C-alpha positions as CSV (number, residue, x, y, z in Angstrom):
1,M,19.0,-23.8,31.4
2,S,18.5,-22.5,27.9
3,S,15.1,-21.6,26.4
4,D,15.4,-24.5,23.9
5,A,15.8,-27.0,26.8
6,V,12.8,-25.5,28.6
7,L,10.8,-25.7,25.4
8,A,11.8,-29.3,24.8
9,W,10.9,-30.2,28.4
10,A,7.5,-28.5,28.1
11,L,6.8,-30.3,24.8
12,A,7.7,-33.6,26.4
13,G,5.5,-32.9,29.4
14,A,2.6,-31.9,27.1
15,L,3.1,-35.1,25.1
16,V,3.0,-37.2,28.2
17,L,-0.1,-35.5,29.4
18,A,-1.8,-35.9,26.0
19,V,-1.0,-39.7,26.0
20,F,-2.3,-40.0,29.6
21,A,-5.5,-38.1,28.7
22,V,-6.2,-40.2,25.6
23,N,-5.6,-43.5,27.5
24,S,-7.8,-42.4,30.4
25,V,-11.0,-41.8,28.4
26,R,-13.2,-44.6,27.3
27,L,-16.4,-44.4,25.3
28,V,-18.9,-47.0,26.5
29,P,-21.8,-47.6,24.1
30,A,-25.4,-47.8,25.3
31,D,-25.6,-51.6,25.0
32,E,-22.4,-52.2,27.1
33,R,-21.1,-51.5,30.6
34,L,-17.5,-51.2,31.7
35,V,-16.5,-53.0,34.9
36,L,-13.5,-51.3,36.4
37,F,-11.1,-53.1,38.7
38,R,-8.7,-50.9,40.7
39,R,-5.4,-52.7,41.4
40,G,-7.2,-56.0,41.0
41,R,-9.4,-55.5,44.0
42,G,-12.5,-53.3,44.2
43,H,-14.8,-52.9,41.3
44,R,-17.5,-50.6,40.0
45,V,-19.8,-50.6,37.0
46,T,-19.8,-47.6,34.7
47,G,-21.3,-46.5,31.4
48,P,-22.8,-45.9,29.1
49,G,-21.1,-42.7,27.9
50,L,-17.6,-41.3,28.6
51,V,-15.8,-43.0,31.4
52,F,-12.5,-41.9,32.9
53,V,-9.9,-44.6,33.8
54,V,-6.6,-44.2,35.5
55,P,-4.0,-45.9,33.2
56,G,-1.9,-48.5,35.0
57,V,-4.2,-48.5,38.0
58,D,-7.6,-49.4,36.6
59,R,-8.4,-52.4,34.4
60,G,-11.6,-52.2,32.4
61,V,-13.7,-55.2,31.2
62,R,-16.4,-54.4,28.6
63,V,-19.6,-56.3,29.2
64,P,-22.4,-56.7,26.5
65,M,-25.8,-56.0,28.0
66,C,-28.2,-56.4,25.1
67,P,-30.0,-59.8,24.6
68,T,-28.6,-61.9,21.8
69,W,-29.4,-65.2,20.2
70,T,-26.7,-67.8,20.5
71,D,-26.8,-70.5,17.8
72,V,-26.3,-74.1,18.9
73,V,-25.5,-76.4,16.0
74,W,-24.5,-80.0,15.5
75,V,-25.1,-81.2,19.0
76,E,-24.9,-85.0,18.9
77,A,-27.2,-86.8,21.3
78,T,-29.0,-90.1,21.8
79,T,-32.7,-90.3,22.7
80,R,-34.0,-92.3,25.6
81,D,-35.1,-95.0,23.1
82,S,-31.6,-95.2,21.7
83,V,-31.9,-93.2,18.5
84,P,-28.9,-91.0,17.7
85,V,-29.9,-87.5,16.6
86,T,-28.2,-84.2,15.7
87,V,-29.9,-81.2,17.2
88,H,-29.8,-77.6,16.0
89,G,-31.2,-74.7,18.2
90,A,-30.7,-71.3,19.7
91,A,-30.7,-69.7,23.1
92,L,-31.7,-66.1,24.0
93,V,-29.0,-64.9,26.3
94,A,-28.6,-61.6,28.2
95,T,-26.2,-60.4,30.9
96,V,-27.9,-59.5,34.1
97,D,-24.9,-59.1,36.4
98,P,-21.9,-57.3,34.8
99,V,-19.6,-57.9,37.7
100,R,-20.1,-61.7,37.7
101,Y,-19.7,-61.7,33.9
102,A,-16.4,-59.8,34.2
103,L,-15.2,-62.1,37.1
104,A,-16.0,-65.4,35.3
105,A,-12.9,-67.6,35.1
106,E,-13.4,-68.5,31.5
107,P,-15.2,-66.3,28.9
108,A,-18.9,-66.3,29.8
109,D,-20.0,-66.5,26.2
110,A,-18.1,-69.8,25.6
111,A,-19.2,-71.2,28.9
112,T,-22.8,-70.4,28.2
113,T,-22.6,-72.1,24.8
114,D,-21.1,-75.2,26.4
115,A,-23.9,-75.2,29.1
116,V,-26.6,-74.9,26.5
117,E,-25.1,-77.8,24.4
118,A,-24.7,-80.0,27.5
119,E,-28.3,-79.4,28.7
120,I,-29.7,-80.0,25.2
121,A,-27.9,-83.3,25.0
122,R,-29.2,-84.2,28.5
123,Y,-32.8,-83.1,27.6
124,V,-32.7,-85.3,24.4
125,S,-31.4,-88.3,26.4
126,E,-34.4,-88.0,28.7
127,H,-37.0,-88.1,25.9
128,D,-38.2,-90.6,23.3
129,L,-37.9,-89.6,19.6
130,V,-41.7,-89.4,19.3
131,E,-41.8,-86.9,22.3
132,L,-39.2,-84.7,20.6
133,S,-41.2,-84.5,17.4
134,G,-44.3,-82.9,18.9
135,W,-44.8,-79.2,19.3
136,A,-46.3,-77.6,22.3
137,A,-46.6,-73.9,23.4
138,D,-44.0,-74.1,26.2
139,R,-42.3,-77.3,25.5
140,Y,-38.8,-76.1,26.3
141,G,-39.5,-74.3,29.6
142,E,-37.8,-77.1,31.6
143,L,-34.8,-77.0,29.3
144,T,-34.6,-73.2,29.6
145,S,-34.8,-73.4,33.4
146,R,-31.9,-75.9,33.6
147,V,-29.6,-73.9,31.3
148,D,-30.5,-70.7,33.2
149,A,-29.6,-72.3,36.5
150,R,-26.2,-73.2,35.2
151,T,-25.4,-69.8,33.7
152,R,-26.6,-67.5,36.6
153,E,-23.2,-68.0,38.3
154,W,-21.6,-66.1,35.4
155,G,-24.1,-63.3,35.5
156,V,-25.9,-64.6,32.4
157,E,-29.6,-65.2,32.0
158,V,-31.0,-67.6,29.4
159,A,-34.5,-66.4,28.7
160,R,-35.4,-69.0,26.1
161,V,-34.0,-72.2,24.5
162,E,-35.5,-73.5,21.2
163,L,-34.7,-76.6,19.2
164,S,-35.2,-75.7,15.6
165,R,-34.2,-78.9,13.9
166,I,-33.7,-82.5,15.0
167,D,-32.0,-84.7,12.4
168,V,-32.2,-88.5,12.6
169,R,-29.3,-90.4,11.1
170,L,-30.3,-93.5,9.1
171,G,-28.7,-96.5,10.7
172,W,-29.5,-99.7,12.6
173,E,-30.7,-97.7,15.6
174,L,-33.5,-96.1,13.6
175,I,-34.5,-99.5,12.1
176,A,-34.7,-101.0,15.6
177,W,-36.7,-98.0,16.8
178,A,-39.1,-98.3,13.8
179,E,-39.6,-102.1,14.4
180,D,-40.5,-101.3,18.0
181,L,-42.9,-98.5,17.0
182,P,-46.2,-100.5,17.5
183,A,-45.3,-100.8,21.2
184,R,-45.2,-96.9,21.4
185,T,-48.9,-96.1,20.9
186,P,-50.2,-92.8,22.3
187,A,-51.7,-94.8,25.2
188,A,-48.3,-96.4,26.0
189,L,-46.6,-93.0,25.9
190,T,-49.2,-91.4,28.2
191,M,-48.9,-94.2,30.7
192,R,-45.1,-93.8,30.8
193,R,-45.2,-90.1,31.7
């Protein structure tokens, strides 16, 4: 074999090793973890920092670990006293189990948003319009617990849910509610709880 052929093979081998080395190093930021699955089976959580991955053997899923506020807008719901409202709010969400997050069948972020929207609609349907308009120190504790119970299976914790705005649409439902307002005195509301 000529020296040119040996040099060509050496360059090709060096190129393959360089590509392999570049594809095997991942930089994981401090607010993320990397869940590695080896051949679709076992898993391990790595990061932050430099992580070595075997290309073609390991599959890595990046998982955000820092708490974030998820906005929930335009949730249509009807109160217990039949008044349609539009709710705006937010939920403080954090990943507590990176492996469950990575194994979730659908993206955990989208599933969490869907769970928050569904529980807000359910919460509104269980309360009268007057009850939703009052402000208390821990008024959404029950709502937060419900959402958190649904999202734990995806490795996501919902620490807080807040409703920032409740819009009431003007329509016959609001007129019927206003005509029935004298029956909803504070004493009547207290007795109903």
